[in-house]
Structures are given as C-alpha cells and as structure tokens.
N, C-alpha and C positions, 0 to 999 in steps of 0.2 A: 504494500500500500504506500509506504514512504517512497519507494522507488518511482511509482506512478506519479505521485505528487511532484517529485523533483523533476521528472521528465516534462510534465505539463508546465511547471514554472519556467524551466529553461526554454521550452518552445515559445512561451509567451514573450520572454525577453528577446529571443532571437528574431521573432516576427515583428516586434514592435518597431524596430529601426526602419525596415523597408516600408511599413505602413505609414510611419510619420513622414518619410521622404516622399511618399506618393502625393502628399499635399503641396509639393513645390512644383513650380513651372518656371520656365525661362522665356522671356519675350525680348525680341531684339528689333531695333529700328532707330530712326532718327527722332531726336527730341523735337516735338512740335511746339511745346510750351512747357514752362515750369512756373508753378505758382507757389512761392515761398510762404504766403499767408495761409493758403489752404493745404499746404504740404502735399501737393500732387505734381506728378510729372506726366505729361501726355506724350505718348509715342505715336509715330506714324509707322505702323508695322505692316510689312508686305506679307500677305497670306499666300495661300496656294494660287498659282497662276490658273486663271479660268478664261483666258483669251484676252483680246485687245482691251476690253472694258475693265480689266482688273485694276483696282486702285488700292493704295494703302488703307489700312483700317486704323482708326484712331482708338487708342487704348489709354485710359487714365488710371494711374496707379498711385496710391497713397504711400508716402514715405514717413518714417519716424526718426527721432534722434538716434535710434539704435541701428538704422539702415547704414550698412557699410558702403561707402562711396570710394572707388579707386579709379585712378587714371592708369590706363594700360597703354604702353608704347614700346616701340622697338628699341632694343638696347644696342648702343654703339659698341660696347665691349661685352664679351661673354661673362655671364655670372658664373660663380664656381659650379662646375658640373654642367654648365649650359653651353650654348653655342652662339657664335656671332650672329646678330640679327634676331636673337630670341626676344622674348617679351619681359618687360620689367613693370612692376606695379608700384604705385605710390599713392598714399592717401590723398583724397581730394575733398574739399569742402563742398557741400551741396550747393552753396551759393555760387560756385564756379562752374556748375553745369549750365550749359547754354543751348538755346535752340540751334539745331543743326548738328549737334554732337551725335555720334552713333553710340548707342548704349545697348548693353545686355542687362536686363533686369530680372533677377531671380525673385519670384513672389511666392507668398504663402496665402492660402485661402483659409479663413477662419470665420465662422458665423456669417457667411455671405460676404465678407469683406476681403478685398485683395490688397495686400500690403507688401511693399518692397522689402526684402531681406537684404539684398545687395544690389548695387548699381555699378557696373563697370563701364567706364567711359573710354572710347577710342577716338582719337583725333588724328587727322593726317599729320605727317611730319611737317614741322614748321621749318622754313628755309633758314 
C-alpha cells in the first residue's frame, strides 16, 4: 500500500511540470504600440498564410513589473563556449521598447487573462 502511494505521489510530481508548461505560449511580431499606463504591448503578429489577403493580427498582451525584458543581439566576439556571431542578451527597461521592434513574447494564461512572462527584443544592427 505504501509503495502504491509513493508511486502515485511521484507520478503527480513528474506530471505537474509539463502540465504547468502547457499554459505558456510564445507570440512573435512587430510592436505596434506600447502603453506604459495600461501596461500593455500590442503586437502585429503574422499568422498562417491564407493567400494574398492575409494580414497581421493585432494581439494585446499585459505586462507586469515581474515581466523579464531583454535585448537580444548578435555578438561581435564569441562568448565562452559560443561562436562568433552568436547571440548575447542584456536586460532592457520596458520603457525602451518601441514601436517597430521585433519581439518574442512568452505569455501565460490564467483566469482568462494573458500576461507576458518575458519579452525578448531584437533590433537590427545599428551602423
């Protein structure tokens, strides 16, 4: 009996991780707008191609003070264990995110609300 209880307990622990991860999604696109007062970022996300009339879809996502915002760019020098031209990340203030930036936003859904867990900003190399 104890053995069965332990197996059920371990199964619940092992299955809890993937079940929690299933609530996350990633959306990518250009920033159409950012509203610092309402704590929202609006993406212009291109969905599946359905012919010449296909257009980007607007998606508004709420961010919080806990949302991790990073700038991702090509590295001129290889990081330890990396390669030349690899990517380097650095923290970025949400106030530095601007319309036209390309972002990947990892979101969670909870009680019908979509909240950004992280925002990765990619900008073209500046001359």
